N, C-alpha and C positions, 0 to 999 in steps of 0.2 A: 560741797557740790554733790557728792555721792548720796547724801541724805535726801537732797531735793529730787534727784532722779529716782531713787527708791520710792519716795512719797508719790511722785507722779505715776510711776508704774503701778503702785497699789491703787491709786485713785482710778486709773484707767481700767484696771481689772474689776474693781467694784462697779464702775459705770457700765461696763460690758455685761456683767452679771445682772444688773438691774434691768438693762434693756432686753436682754435675752429672756428674763422672767416674764416681762410684760408682752413680749412678742409671742411667747408660748401661750399665755393666758388669752391673748387676742385670737390666736389660731384655734384654740379649743372652743372659744365662744362662737367663732364663725362655723366651725364644724358642727356644733350643737344646733345652731340655727338652720344649717343646711339639712341636717338629719330630720329636724322637725318639719321643715318644708317638704322634704321628700316623703315623709310618712303621711302628711296631709294630702299630697298629690296622689299617692298610691291608694289612699282610702277614698278619694274622690271629693274631698272637702277643701281642696286647696285652691279652687278657682274663685275669682272674685264674684261677688254677688251680682246677679243679673247677666252674667256671661253665659252663652250657650255651651252646653257640654259638647266636647268634640266627638264626632262620629267617625266611624272607620272610613267612610267615603272622603272625609276631609283630610285624612292622613295621606 
């Protein structure tokens, strides 16, 4: 019985590490996309084609 519990604890630990790894990869991917979008917006190239550029009066 002790071997089964030890095996299940090891399996749980491995699954948690696997999940944590992919959560970190997903977060880094989202951060990279957000930084790309922000840089495009700051350079003025992030607006969709055909949309008017915002003017100070509209803000």
